[in-house]
Each structure stands twice: as structure tokens, then as C-alpha cells.
N, C-alpha and C positions, 0 to 999 in steps of 0.2 A: 549562551549557546556555545561559544568558542571552547569553554572549559569542558563541556560535555563531549563535544566532537573530538577534542584532543585526547581526553581520557579513553574514549571508545577506541580511537585509532591505536593508542598505546596498548590497550588491553588485547586487541585483535591483531596487532602487528602490521597495521596499515601505515603508510606515510601520512603524516598530518598535513592536510591541505592548507594552502594560504587562501585568504578571502579574496574575492574579486573586488573590483572597484565599487560594486554595489553591496559588498559585505556578504556575498553568498559563498559558502564553502562547498566545493565539489569534490567529493571523495570517490576516487577510482577504486572500485571493488574488485573487478576483474576485467578481462578483455571485452565483456559484453555489457557491463553495468557500471554506472556511477550514480551516486546519491548526492543530491544537492540539499543543503541546509540553509534556511533563510529565516531571518528574524521576523517576528510578527508582534510588533510592539503594542498594537491595539488590544491584543489578548494576553499580553505579558507572557510571551512564549516564543516558540519558533516552530517551523515545520520542516519535514523532510519529504522529498519527492524524487521519484526515479522513473525513467521511461522503461516500461516493461518490454515493449516491442511493437512492431507494426501489426495492425489487425488485418489479416489476409482478406482480400476482396472475395466476395461470395460467401464469407463465413461470419459477417457482422452480426446477423440475427442470432446465430448460435453462440458466438462469443459474448455479445452484449447480455444475452439471457444468463449465461454462466456467470458473468461479472456481477450482475444484479443479485443473483442468488448467493454469490460469494460475499457480497456486502451485507446481505440480510442477516442481522444480529451478529455480524462479525464472523460468520460461519467459516469462511475461507480467507479472512483478512486480518483477524485479530483486532487490533486497535487501528489498523490502517484502513484506507478507503480506496477502492478502485475507481478510476475515472477515465475519460476518453478525451483526447484533443483532436478535434475534427480537422484542423488545419494541417496536421502532420500525420493523421490517421494512426495515432499511437495510443496504446493503453498506458496509464500512469498509475503508480502506487503512491499514495499521499498519506502522511500521518502528522497530526498536530501534537505538540508537547507543551504542556503548561508548566512554567517554571515553579509555580507554587506547589506543584504536586510531583516534583522530580528531584531525584538524587542520582548520583553517578551510577550506583548499582542498578537502580531501576532503569535508567537510560540504556545501559549496556544490555540488560535483559530484553528490553523493548526492541533495541536495534538487532539483536540476534534473531528475534522473531520476524522483524521487518525483512532482514536478509533472507530468511527461510521463505517468507511469503513472496518476495520478489523472484526468487528462483523458481518457486512453485508455479507462479503465473507465467513466467517466461517460458517454462517447459510446456505449460498448457497451450500457449500460443504456438509454439513450435509443433506440438502434436496436432493442433488444428490445421496448420498449414499442410501437413502430410495426409490428413484424412480426406476421403472423398466427400463431396457434399451429400448431406442427408437431410431428411425432412425434420429431424429432431431439432428442437429449439434450444437444447441445453446439453452440457456434458454430463450432468448428473441429475438424479431425482431428488427433489426436496422432500424431506420427511414431513408430512402434514402434522404429525404429532409434535415435532419440534416447533413448527410455526404456531400451533395452538398454545403450546407451553409459553412461548415468548409473548404472544399477543394478549394473553390473559394477564400479563404483568406490565403493561405498557406504562403504568404510572411510576414504575421504578426508574430512577435516573439513568442507569446504564442502558435500559431499553429505549429511553427517550432520545438517546443520541442518534438513532436511526433517522429521526426527523431532520437532523441537521446534516446528514451525509449528502 
């Protein structure tokens, strides 16, 4: 993990973080975001996670619906997964990396997408805070044809990953 984080930081001009006592690397991306990297020895890999932001009160149904739609088939998350921490009322972006399927170039590309998704969802939360409450349960409409296309191929490994999200 350390080598991948170090190479990503060098490629993108970030300061290389030092691990905490627990071995967690916390990369400060900007004034609003940091990404933590933590080993996952049970799965021979590691994961990245970042706080997206606080879920505004009165908007939970709308935001949770949007997050679930975003997770569906990786539509708005790529290989990452959106989640929610109720104790802090925050949305979180999480991604697993398997060492057996990873090289430096792939990791850098994945992290570029991760940063894009982090910014995308942070902006969506900020937008939701500014919107007046509405009866709508979601930010966007899910294309039913997209759903049918994916659900007809659930036996394919990539589509099976939704069951583990």
C-alpha cells in the first residue's frame, strides 16, 4: 500500500503522508478533503475512504436515494461505494484495492477517478444544502433501460459486485 500511495502522491504533486500509529495514511487533498488509506490483510489489499460531507437535515431521503442510485452498477461512483456514518451524519466514499489486481499505473488512474467522484458528490451535497425541500426523492432519474440491461446480466462478475456493496 505504501508504495502505491507514495507513487500516486509523487505523480500528482501531493506531499507523501506518514502513517499513523495504526498504519493509516491520511492524504490531505485540499482544504475540504483528505483520503485515508488502510491495509486490509484479510483480502490481501487495502482500502481508501474519505468523508464527503455532512448530510443536511431534512434532505436525508433525497440524498440517500441519490446515493443508492449512484451506487447502482457504479453509475455515479465508478469502482467506489457511497456509504453513510450515522454517528457523524456524514456521507463517505469508500474503495477497495486488491493487490493481486493492481499496478502503479492502474492505481493512479483509479485514484484520479476517485478524486473526481469525491468532488462530484461533495458538490452534490453542497447543492442539496442550498435547495429548498421538495417532494422528489432523488436528484436524477434512473433510466429503466439501463437497469434492465444490467439486471439481465447479473451472472457476470462485475455485476455481482453490487451484492457486496
